VEXLUMLO-391092 format. One record per residue: x, y, z of N, C-alpha, C, O in turn; chain; residue number from 1; residue in three letters. Coordinates in Angstrom, 3 decimals. Layout:
BEGIN
<<X,Y,Z>,<X,Y,Z>,<X,Y,Z>,<X,Y,Z>,A,NUM,ALA> ...
//
This chain:
BEGIN
<<100.273,-144.357,-160.414>,<99.474,-145.577,-160.418>,<99.380,-146.096,-161.855>,<99.110,-145.330,-162.780>,A,1,MET> <<99.598,-147.357,-162.029>,<99.479,-147.911,-163.381>,<98.004,-148.027,-163.776>,<97.148,-148.348,-162.952>,A,2,PRO> <<97.735,-147.762,-165.033>,<96.366,-147.925,-165.526>,<96.330,-149.140,-166.438>,<97.337,-149.482,-167.057>,A,3,ILE> <<95.178,-149.793,-166.524>,<95.089,-150.970,-167.401>,<95.365,-150.597,-168.854>,<94.893,-149.575,-169.352>,A,4,PRO> <<96.132,-151.439,-169.514>,<96.409,-151.245,-170.936>,<95.282,-151.843,-171.759>,<94.626,-152.794,-171.336>,A,5,ASN> <<95.067,-151.284,-172.921>,<94.048,-151.809,-173.818>,<94.377,-153.258,-174.159>,<95.498,-153.576,-174.553>,A,6,LYS> <<93.388,-154.129,-174.002>,<93.559,-155.540,-174.311>,<94.172,-156.353,-173.178>,<94.272,-157.576,-173.284>,A,7,GLY> <<94.581,-155.700,-172.103>,<95.186,-156.398,-170.973>,<94.097,-157.059,-170.134>,<93.084,-156.431,-169.826>,A,8,GLU> <<94.300,-158.319,-169.764>,<93.317,-159.014,-168.937>,<93.417,-158.517,-167.498>,<94.394,-157.880,-167.106>,A,9,SER> <<92.391,-158.823,-166.733>,<92.357,-158.415,-165.331>,<93.541,-159.013,-164.568>,<94.226,-158.311,-163.823>,A,10,LYS> <<93.777,-160.311,-164.757>,<94.870,-160.968,-164.025>,<96.236,-160.407,-164.445>,<97.127,-160.260,-163.609>,A,11,SER> <<96.402,-160.096,-165.729>,<97.655,-159.492,-166.192>,<97.875,-158.137,-165.536>,<98.972,-157.818,-165.075>,A,12,GLU> <<96.802,-157.346,-165.505>,<96.911,-156.015,-164.902>,<97.238,-156.113,-163.417>,<98.142,-155.430,-162.935>,A,13,TYR> <<96.509,-156.955,-162.688>,<96.721,-157.087,-161.245>,<98.155,-157.564,-160.967>,<98.811,-157.068,-160.051>,A,14,ILE> <<98.634,-158.528,-161.762>,<100.005,-159.041,-161.599>,<101.052,-157.952,-161.836>,<102.112,-157.968,-161.210>,A,15,SER> <<100.775,-157.040,-162.703>,<101.689,-155.932,-162.994>,<101.543,-154.816,-161.966>,<102.526,-154.172,-161.599>,A,16,ARG> <<100.330,-154.589,-161.507>,<100.026,-153.453,-160.642>,<100.546,-153.630,-159.210>,<101.150,-152.714,-158.651>,A,17,CYS> <<100.313,-154.800,-158.621>,<100.674,-155.004,-157.203>,<102.165,-154.730,-156.944>,<102.489,-153.986,-156.018>,A,18,ILE> <<103.080,-155.313,-157.739>,<104.503,-155.016,-157.479>,<104.829,-153.526,-157.628>,<105.648,-152.982,-156.888>,A,19,PRO> <<104.178,-152.881,-158.592>,<104.411,-151.450,-158.799>,<103.979,-150.661,-157.562>,<104.720,-149.803,-157.082>,A,20,TYR> <<102.794,-150.946,-157.051>,<102.258,-150.251,-155.876>,<103.172,-150.488,-154.665>,<103.462,-149.561,-153.909>,A,21,ILE> <<103.615,-151.725,-154.493>,<104.497,-152.062,-153.369>,<105.844,-151.345,-153.500>,<106.365,-150.818,-152.517>,A,22,MET> <<106.406,-151.326,-154.706>,<107.710,-150.688,-154.940>,<107.652,-149.189,-154.659>,<108.596,-148.617,-154.114>,A,23,LYS> <<106.543,-148.557,-155.033>,<106.378,-147.117,-154.824>,<106.083,-146.775,-153.368>,<106.196,-145.617,-152.964>,A,24,LYS> <<105.703,-147.786,-152.577>,<105.398,-147.541,-151.169>,<104.007,-146.974,-150.935>,<103.719,-146.443,-149.862>,A,25,GLY> <<103.140,-147.087,-151.946>,<101.768,-146.574,-151.827>,<100.948,-147.410,-150.867>,<100.033,-146.899,-150.221>,A,26,THR> <<101.268,-148.704,-150.764>,<100.538,-149.618,-149.883>,<101.497,-150.207,-148.857>,<102.694,-150.347,-149.107>,A,27,ALA> <<100.939,-150.549,-147.691>,<101.754,-151.119,-146.615>,<101.788,-152.644,-146.664>,<102.641,-153.274,-146.039>,A,28,LYS> <<100.841,-153.238,-147.422>,<100.785,-154.701,-147.500>,<100.341,-155.126,-148.901>,<99.825,-154.327,-149.683>,A,29,SER> <<100.558,-156.410,-149.191>,<100.117,-156.985,-150.472>,<98.600,-156.842,-150.615>,<98.099,-156.520,-151.692>,A,30,GLN> <<97.876,-157.086,-149.517>,<96.406,-157.009,-149.543>,<95.943,-155.594,-149.888>,<95.020,-155.396,-150.677>,A,31,GLU> <<96.608,-154.622,-149.275>,<96.244,-153.225,-149.550>,<96.576,-152.875,-151.008>,<95.799,-152.193,-151.675>,A,32,GLN> <<97.713,-153.336,-151.492>,<98.092,-153.094,-152.888>,<97.082,-153.747,-153.828>,<96.684,-153.161,-154.835>,A,33,ALA> <<96.673,-154.978,-153.484>,<95.686,-155.677,-154.317>,<94.362,-154.903,-154.335>,<93.730,-154.758,-155.382>,A,34,ALA> <<93.962,-154.416,-153.176>,<92.708,-153.646,-153.103>,<92.787,-152.403,-153.983>,<91.826,-152.069,-154.676>,A,35,ALA> <<93.914,-151.725,-153.958>,<94.096,-150.524,-154.797>,<94.020,-150.907,-156.275>,<93.350,-150.240,-157.064>,A,36,ILE> <<94.709,-151.980,-156.637>,<94.738,-152.405,-158.042>,<93.362,-152.846,-158.525>,<92.947,-152.491,-159.628>,A,37,CYS> <<92.652,-153.619,-157.703>,<91.301,-154.039,-158.088>,<90.379,-152.835,-158.235>,<89.540,-152.796,-159.135>,A,38,TYR> <<90.535,-151.860,-157.356>,<89.718,-150.653,-157.427>,<89.975,-149.894,-158.729>,<89.043,-149.434,-159.388>,A,39,SER> <<91.249,-149.773,-159.086>,<91.596,-149.097,-160.347>,<91.018,-149.876,-161.529>,<90.477,-149.277,-162.458>,A,40,ILE> <<91.130,-151.218,-161.502>,<90.601,-152.046,-162.586>,<89.090,-151.838,-162.741>,<88.599,-151.630,-163.851>,A,41,TRP> <<88.359,-151.895,-161.627>,<86.899,-151.752,-161.677>,<86.502,-150.368,-162.181>,<85.575,-150.238,-162.980>,A,42,GLU> <<87.199,-149.342,-161.717>,<86.891,-147.980,-162.165>,<87.088,-147.869,-163.679>,<86.254,-147.300,-164.383>,A,43,LYS> <<88.181,-148.410,-164.161>,<88.473,-148.361,-165.602>,<87.444,-149.168,-166.394>,<87.035,-148.756,-167.480>,A,44,ARG> <<87.025,-150.314,-165.854>,<86.030,-151.148,-166.532>,<84.703,-150.394,-166.644>,<84.052,-150.431,-167.688>,A,45,ALA> <<84.304,-149.712,-165.568>,<83.053,-148.934,-165.590>,<83.145,-147.770,-166.563>,<82.185,-147.472,-167.274>,A,46,ASN> <<84.309,-147.105,-166.598>,<84.487,-145.994,-167.544>,<84.392,-146.502,-168.981>,<83.823,-145.832,-169.842>,A,47,GLU> <<84.953,-147.691,-169.239>,<84.904,-148.264,-170.590>,<83.464,-148.563,-171.004>,<83.088,-148.330,-172.152>,A,48,SER> <<82.652,-149.082,-170.067>,<81.249,-149.376,-170.368>,<80.497,-148.087,-170.685>,<79.698,-148.043,-171.621>,A,49,LYS> <<80.752,-147.050,-169.911>,<80.079,-145.769,-170.142>,<80.491,-145.207,-171.492>,<79.642,-144.747,-172.256>,A,50,ILE> <<81.788,-145.237,-171.795>,<82.270,-144.753,-173.092>,<81.625,-145.522,-174.239>,<81.255,-144.934,-175.256>,A,51,GLU> <<81.491,-146.848,-174.075>,<80.893,-147.682,-175.109>,<79.427,-147.279,-175.333>,<78.980,-147.165,-176.474>,A,52,MET> <<78.685,-147.065,-174.242>,<77.283,-146.680,-174.383>,<77.140,-145.305,-175.023>,<76.265,-145.094,-175.863>,A,53,LEU> <<77.990,-144.379,-174.628>,<77.950,-143.040,-175.231>,<78.228,-143.131,-176.721>,<77.511,-142.540,-177.529>,A,54,ILE> <<79.279,-143.878,-177.090>,<79.604,-144.049,-178.509>,<78.442,-144.667,-179.268>,<78.113,-144.240,-180.375>,A,55,ASP> <<77.820,-145.682,-178.664>,<76.703,-146.365,-179.313>,<75.578,-145.381,-179.628>,<75.070,-145.349,-180.748>,A,56,LYS> <<75.195,-144.585,-178.640>,<74.063,-143.693,-178.840>,<74.404,-142.461,-179.657>,<73.523,-141.898,-180.306>,A,57,TYR> <<75.640,-142.032,-179.646>,<76.021,-140.903,-180.486>,<76.062,-141.308,-181.953>,<75.874,-140.475,-182.840>,A,58,LEU> <<76.308,-142.588,-182.205>,<76.422,-143.062,-183.580>,<75.129,-143.651,-184.135>,<75.097,-144.101,-185.280>,A,59,ASN> <<74.073,-143.653,-183.341>,<72.798,-144.193,-183.805>,<71.803,-143.062,-184.012>,<71.675,-142.166,-183.178>,A,60,GLU> <<71.109,-143.117,-185.127>,<70.091,-142.113,-185.393>,<68.826,-142.381,-184.593>,<68.220,-141.445,-184.072>,A,61,GLU> <<68.425,-143.615,-184.488>,<67.152,-143.940,-183.856>,<67.355,-144.539,-182.468>,<66.980,-145.685,-182.219>,A,62,ASN> <<67.952,-143.757,-181.565>,<68.172,-144.225,-180.208>,<66.878,-144.637,-179.541>,<66.871,-145.525,-178.688>,A,63,TRP> <<65.774,-143.996,-179.922>,<64.498,-144.262,-179.260>,<63.971,-145.659,-179.564>,<63.064,-146.139,-178.884>,A,64,SER> <<64.527,-146.309,-180.570>,<64.100,-147.678,-180.880>,<64.492,-148.640,-179.764>,<63.894,-149.707,-179.623>,A,65,ALA> <<65.499,-148.266,-178.969>,<65.957,-149.121,-177.873>,<65.179,-148.903,-176.578>,<65.352,-149.658,-175.621>,A,66,ASP> <<64.333,-147.890,-176.536>,<63.594,-147.590,-175.310>,<62.511,-148.646,-175.091>,<61.724,-148.946,-175.988>,A,67,VAL> <<62.489,-149.196,-173.890>,<61.494,-150.201,-173.539>,<60.376,-149.500,-172.779>,<60.623,-148.796,-171.800>,A,68,VAL> <<59.163,-149.696,-173.231>,<58.033,-149.066,-172.548>,<57.112,-150.134,-171.990>,<57.078,-151.266,-172.473>,A,69,THR> <<56.371,-149.755,-170.971>,<55.419,-150.673,-170.352>,<53.989,-150.220,-170.647>,<53.030,-150.767,-170.104>,A,70,HIS> <<53.863,-149.230,-171.502>,<52.555,-148.716,-171.860>,<52.537,-148.489,-173.355>,<53.447,-147.879,-173.917>,A,71,TRP> <<51.509,-148.978,-173.984>,<51.334,-148.766,-175.422>,<50.138,-147.832,-175.612>,<49.056,-148.102,-175.090>,A,72,GLU> <<50.320,-146.745,-176.345>,<49.180,-145.854,-176.573>,<48.133,-146.540,-177.450>,<48.470,-147.365,-178.299>,A,73,PRO> <<46.877,-146.196,-177.240>,<45.838,-146.749,-178.117>,<46.141,-146.393,-179.575>,<46.668,-145.319,-179.866>,A,74,PRO> <<45.808,-147.290,-180.463>,<46.029,-147.079,-181.903>,<45.480,-145.724,-182.338>,<44.321,-145.405,-182.073>,A,75,GLU> <<46.314,-144.929,-183.005>,<45.885,-143.652,-183.564>,<45.719,-142.526,-182.547>,<45.203,-141.463,-182.891>,A,76,GLY> <<46.142,-142.736,-181.310>,<45.940,-141.718,-180.268>,<46.487,-140.362,-180.678>,<45.812,-139.345,-180.517>,A,77,LEU> <<47.690,-140.337,-181.201>,<48.342,-139.056,-181.481>,<47.860,-138.396,-182.779>,<48.387,-137.362,-183.190>,A,78,PHE> <<46.853,-139.004,-183.418>,<46.242,-138.370,-184.593>,<44.929,-137.695,-184.209>,<44.268,-137.082,-185.047>,A,79,THR> <<44.557,-137.814,-182.932>,<43.289,-137.245,-182.455>,<43.473,-135.807,-182.011>,<44.560,-135.239,-182.123>,A,80,LYS> <<42.397,-135.229,-181.508>,<42.442,-133.839,-181.035>,<43.281,-133.739,-179.763>,<43.518,-134.734,-179.079>,A,81,SER> <<43.719,-132.533,-179.465>,<44.514,-132.302,-178.265>,<43.767,-132.763,-177.018>,<44.353,-133.376,-176.126>,A,82,ALA> <<42.487,-132.469,-176.964>,<41.678,-132.837,-175.793>,<41.611,-134.364,-175.636>,<41.746,-134.875,-174.524>,A,83,LYS> <<41.407,-135.088,-176.728>,<41.338,-136.556,-176.679>,<42.682,-137.148,-176.255>,<42.726,-138.125,-175.507>,A,84,ALA> <<43.766,-136.561,-176.730>,<45.106,-137.023,-176.360>,<45.322,-136.848,-174.856>,<45.802,-137.755,-174.176>,A,85,ILE> <<44.960,-135.672,-174.350>,<45.135,-135.374,-172.921>,<44.323,-136.346,-172.065>,<44.824,-136.857,-171.063>,A,86,VAL> <<43.100,-136.598,-172.446>,<42.242,-137.521,-171.680>,<42.869,-138.913,-171.626>,<42.915,-139.534,-170.565>,A,87,ILE> <<43.349,-139.398,-172.765>,<43.950,-140.734,-172.814>,<45.245,-140.794,-172.004>,<45.477,-141.761,-171.278>,A,88,ALA> <<46.085,-139.769,-172.124>,<47.343,-139.762,-171.389>,<47.108,-139.620,-169.881>,<47.863,-140.165,-169.075>,A,89,LEU> <<46.071,-138.894,-169.513>,<45.749,-138.727,-168.091>,<45.329,-140.066,-167.484>,<45.617,-140.331,-166.317>,A,90,LYS> <<44.660,-140.904,-168.256>,<44.188,-142.208,-167.787>,<45.290,-143.271,-167.782>,<45.151,-144.304,-167.127>,A,91,ARG> <<46.362,-143.026,-168.494>,<47.454,-143.999,-168.594>,<48.192,-144.099,-167.259>,<48.135,-143.168,-166.456>,A,92,ALA> <<48.887,-145.218,-167.010>,<49.667,-145.339,-165.775>,<50.641,-144.168,-165.640>,<51.332,-143.808,-166.592>,A,93,PRO> <<50.683,-143.594,-164.470>,<51.558,-142.442,-164.238>,<50.836,-141.127,-164.439>,<51.338,-140.073,-164.049>,A,94,GLY> <<49.654,-141.181,-165.047>,<48.819,-139.992,-165.220>,<49.554,-138.801,-165.802>,<50.379,-138.930,-166.707>,A,95,GLY> <<49.228,-137.628,-165.254>,<49.807,-136.392,-165.768>,<51.318,-136.320,-165.572>,<52.020,-135.650,-166.329>,A,96,LEU> <<51.806,-137.014,-164.554>,<53.248,-136.974,-164.283>,<54.054,-137.490,-165.469>,<55.152,-136.996,-165.728>,A,97,SER> <<53.535,-138.461,-166.184>,<54.266,-139.039,-167.321>,<53.717,-138.569,-168.667>,<54.298,-138.866,-169.711>,A,98,LYS> <<52.627,-137.853,-168.651>,<51.962,-137.469,-169.896>,<52.852,-136.653,-170.824>,<52.940,-136.952,-172.015>,A,99,ALA> <<53.510,-135.630,-170.297>,<54.344,-134.781,-171.153>,<55.535,-135.569,-171.680>,<55.924,-135.409,-172.837>,A,100,ILE> <<56.115,-136.417,-170.839>,<57.254,-137.228,-171.297>,<56.827,-138.132,-172.455>,<57.555,-138.278,-173.436>,A,101,ALA> <<55.653,-138.733,-172.334>,<55.164,-139.613,-173.413>,<54.893,-138.814,-174.682>,<55.199,-139.264,-175.787>,A,102,ARG> <<54.330,-137.650,-174.519>,<54.032,-136.793,-175.667>,<55.333,-136.336,-176.336>,<55.452,-136.378,-177.561>,A,103,LEU> <<56.294,-135.904,-175.538>,<57.588,-135.491,-176.094>,<58.279,-136.650,-176.803>,<58.879,-136.468,-177.862>,A,104,ASN> <<58.192,-137.836,-176.217>,<58.799,-139.013,-176.841>,<58.193,-139.232,-178.226>,<58.916,-139.464,-179.195>,A,105,PHE> <<56.864,-139.158,-178.314>,<56.211,-139.354,-179.606>,<56.643,-138.273,-180.601>,<56.964,-138.575,-181.751>,A,106,TYR> <<56.651,-137.022,-180.157>,<57.021,-135.911,-181.045>,<58.461,-136.103,-181.553>,<58.730,-135.950,-182.744>,A,107,ILE> <<59.368,-136.436,-180.645>,<60.768,-136.635,-181.035>,<60.930,-137.829,-181.958>,<61.726,-137.790,-182.896>,A,108,ASN> <<60.181,-138.890,-181.696>,<60.266,-140.104,-182.528>,<59.733,-139.830,-183.935>,<60.296,-140.296,-184.926>,A,109,ARG> <<58.653,-139.076,-184.006>,<58.052,-138.781,-185.310>,<58.924,-137.811,-186.104>,<58.990,-137.884,-187.331>,A,110,ALA> <<59.586,-136.908,-185.398>,<60.518,-135.971,-186.030>,<59.922,-135.191,-187.179>,<58.843,-134.610,-187.056>,A,111,GLY> <<60.628,-135.179,-188.298>,<60.212,-134.379,-189.452>,<59.027,-134.994,-190.200>,<58.525,-134.405,-191.157>,A,112,SER> <<58.577,-136.177,-189.767>,<57.411,-136.794,-190.399>,<56.100,-136.163,-189.929>,<55.043,-136.440,-190.495>,A,113,ASN> <<56.165,-135.315,-188.896>,<54.955,-134.644,-188.404>,<54.658,-133.428,-189.270>,<55.553,-132.644,-189.584>,A,114,LEU> <<53.404,-133.281,-189.649>,<53.022,-132.068,-190.372>,<52.974,-130.917,-189.371>,<52.881,-131.142,-188.164>,A,115,SER> <<53.035,-129.710,-189.864>,<52.972,-128.532,-188.993>,<51.646,-128.520,-188.226>,<51.604,-128.151,-187.052>,A,116,ALA> <<50.574,-128.924,-188.893>,<49.253,-128.949,-188.258>,<49.213,-129.966,-187.107>,<48.701,-129.676,-186.026>,A,117,GLU> <<49.762,-131.159,-187.360>,<49.767,-132.216,-186.335>,<50.635,-131.807,-185.160>,<50.248,-131.992,-184.006>,A,118,ARG> <<51.827,-131.242,-185.449>,<52.726,-130.807,-184.387>,<52.068,-129.724,-183.542>,<52.225,-129.702,-182.321>,A,119,LYS> <<51.338,-128.835,-184.188>,<50.629,-127.770,-183.480>,<49.592,-128.359,-182.517>,<49.446,-127.889,-181.389>,A,120,SER> <<48.884,-129.378,-182.970>,<47.868,-130.024,-182.128>,<48.525,-130.728,-180.930>,<47.991,-130.709,-179.821>,A,121,GLU> <<49.671,-131.339,-181.166>,<50.391,-132.010,-180.084>,<50.951,-130.996,-179.078>,<50.954,-131.251,-177.874>,A,122,LEU> <<51.416,-129.868,-179.566>,<51.894,-128.802,-178.678>,<50.733,-128.233,-177.854>,<50.901,-127.867,-176.691>,A,123,GLU> <<49.571,-128.169,-178.473>,<48.363,-127.722,-177.766>,<48.044,-128.707,-176.631>,<47.669,-128.294,-175.534>,A,124,LYS> <<48.192,-129.991,-176.898>,<47.960,-131.009,-175.874>,<48.957,-130.833,-174.728>,<48.592,-130.963,-173.560>,A,125,ALA> <<50.213,-130.537,-175.062>,<51.214,-130.308,-174.017>,<50.829,-129.120,-173.143>,<50.965,-129.168,-171.921>,A,126,LYS> <<50.351,-128.060,-173.773>,<49.932,-126.878,-173.012>,<48.783,-127.209,-172.073>,<48.763,-126.762,-170.926>,A,127,SER> <<47.828,-127.990,-172.558>,<46.695,-128.396,-171.713>,<47.167,-129.217,-170.516>,<46.695,-129.027,-169.396>,A,128,LEU> <<48.097,-130.124,-170.763>,<48.627,-130.964,-169.679>,<49.332,-130.094,-168.647>,<49.140,-130.271,-167.444>,A,129,ILE> <<50.145,-129.154,-169.116>,<50.862,-128.264,-168.193>,<49.888,-127.460,-167.335>,<50.108,-127.279,-166.137>,A,130,LYS> <<48.817,-126.982,-167.953>,<47.802,-126.243,-167.185>,<47.153,-127.144,-166.141>,<46.949,-126.736,-164.998>,A,131,LYS> <<46.831,-128.374,-166.544>,<46.182,-129.309,-165.611>,<47.142,-129.665,-164.460>,<46.727,-129.748,-163.304>,A,132,MET> <<48.410,-129.871,-164.786>,<49.388,-130.197,-163.743>,<49.518,-129.036,-162.762>,<49.609,-129.244,-161.552>,A,133,LYS> <<49.525,-127.818,-163.288>,<49.647,-126.639,-162.446>,<48.465,-126.478,-161.491>,<48.635,-126.055,-160.347>,A,134,GLY> <<47.287,-126.813,-161.961>,<46.087,-126.654,-161.123>,<45.885,-127.802,-160.158>,<45.195,-127.650,-159.150>,A,135,SER> <<46.490,-128.974,-160.456>,<46.273,-130.140,-159.584>,<47.377,-130.280,-158.545>,<47.243,-131.059,-157.601>,A,136,SER> <<48.477,-129.527,-158.712>,<49.599,-129.623,-157.798>,<50.402,-130.895,-157.998>,<51.242,-131.224,-157.161>,A,137,GLY> <<50.168,-131.614,-159.079>,<50.854,-132.881,-159.383>,<52.256,-132.642,-159.856>,<52.977,-133.593,-160.156>,A,138,ASP> 
//
């Protein structure tokens, strides 16, 4: 089966592919050959998009800057005590189900800018959330 060449347009590829498929006897009709060629084109196009996204994120340091959120934590939330953080995250949309993900996102985003003391407090908050999730069956 012919694969699309780099820089080849869809119409160029289809025009090249259909005669090849027919000559090889892979398809019984022009329509079937066209369907095969279009399918190969679409598969290759999707693979190219995935490769592009992977390359983009592998080459970016701050991938989290592209994350769109629908919830903004209250100002200074992650500088508070573990208990205060847990209470606020529990009240946020998604409750405990999203609490650890939000906490991990903050920890990962802050990275090496977190002091050992602050990171310890955030890990304590994660432990509290896990205990609460375990007891609530959530």
